[in-house]
C-alpha positions as CSV (number, residue, x, y, z in Angstrom):
1,X,-9.2,-42.9,-26.6
2,X,-12.2,-41.0,-25.2
3,X,-14.8,-42.3,-22.8
4,X,-18.0,-42.1,-24.8
5,X,-20.2,-43.7,-22.1
6,X,-22.7,-41.7,-20.1
7,X,-20.2,-41.3,-17.2
8,X,-17.6,-39.9,-19.6
9,X,-20.1,-37.5,-21.0
10,X,-21.0,-36.2,-17.5
11,X,-17.4,-35.8,-16.7
12,X,-16.8,-33.9,-20.0
13,X,-19.7,-31.5,-19.2
14,X,-18.4,-30.9,-15.7
15,X,-15.0,-29.9,-17.0
16,X,-16.5,-27.8,-19.7
17,X,-18.7,-25.8,-17.2
18,X,-15.7,-25.5,-14.9
19,X,-13.6,-23.9,-17.7
20,X,-16.5,-21.6,-18.6
21,X,-16.8,-20.6,-14.9
22,X,-13.1,-19.8,-14.8
23,X,-13.5,-17.6,-17.9
24,X,-16.0,-15.5,-15.9
25,X,-14.4,-15.8,-12.4
26,X,-10.8,-14.8,-13.3
27,X,-11.6,-11.5,-15.0
28,X,-14.0,-10.6,-12.2
29,X,-11.3,-11.2,-9.6
30,X,-8.8,-9.1,-11.6
31,X,-11.3,-6.3,-11.9
32,X,-12.3,-6.3,-8.3
33,X,-8.6,-6.4,-7.2
34,X,-7.9,-3.3,-9.3
35,X,-10.8,-1.4,-7.8
36,X,-9.8,-2.0,-4.2
37,X,-6.2,-0.6,-4.5
38,X,-5.5,2.8,-3.3
39,X,-3.8,5.0,-5.9
40,X,-2.9,7.9,-3.6
41,X,-0.6,7.9,-0.6
42,X,-2.3,6.2,2.4
43,X,-3.0,8.1,5.6
44,X,-0.1,7.2,7.9
45,X,-2.1,8.2,11.0
46,X,-4.2,5.0,10.5
47,X,-1.1,2.8,10.8
48,X,1.0,4.7,13.5
49,X,0.2,6.1,16.9
50,X,0.0,9.9,16.9
51,X,1.4,11.9,18.5
52,X,4.8,10.3,17.9
53,X,7.1,9.7,20.9
54,X,10.7,9.6,20.0
55,X,13.6,8.0,21.9
56,X,15.9,10.3,24.0
57,X,18.6,10.8,21.3
58,X,15.9,11.6,18.6
59,X,13.7,14.6,17.9
60,X,10.4,14.8,16.1
61,X,10.7,16.4,12.7
62,X,7.6,17.5,10.9
63,X,6.9,18.8,7.4
64,X,3.7,20.2,6.1
65,X,1.7,23.4,5.3
66,X,-0.6,23.4,8.3
67,X,-0.7,21.6,11.7
68,X,-3.4,19.3,10.5
69,X,-1.5,18.4,7.3
70,X,1.9,17.5,8.9
71,X,3.9,14.4,8.3
72,X,6.2,13.7,11.3
73,X,9.0,11.3,11.9
74,X,11.8,10.8,14.4
75,X,15.3,11.8,13.3
76,X,18.6,11.8,15.1
77,X,19.9,15.0,16.7
78,X,22.9,14.8,14.3
79,X,20.5,15.0,11.3
80,X,18.7,17.9,13.0
81,X,22.0,19.8,13.2
82,X,22.7,19.1,9.6
83,X,19.3,20.4,8.6
84,X,19.8,23.6,10.6
85,X,23.3,24.1,9.0
86,X,21.8,23.7,5.5
87,X,19.1,26.2,6.3
88,X,21.7,28.7,7.6
89,X,23.8,28.3,4.4
90,X,20.7,28.9,2.3
91,X,19.7,32.0,4.3
92,X,23.2,33.5,4.3
93,X,23.6,33.3,0.5
């Protein structure tokens, strides 16, 4: 059933060391993958060109506490009107 010759023994040792290597390699890969992930929100300025240039029927809409901490996006003018109407309803009440 098993190859008990010298060639079989060498093959057995190779497989055994390969399995031992995998026991070390797989946890290391999992740990290194977990260490390289970003837990917080990535900086969008790395991925997009700033300042944003919107098409003609869109406007730039920004939210944030200071000019350096703004997140901007292009929205349709219709959405802009809806936002202004919502703000007017809040201020009137």
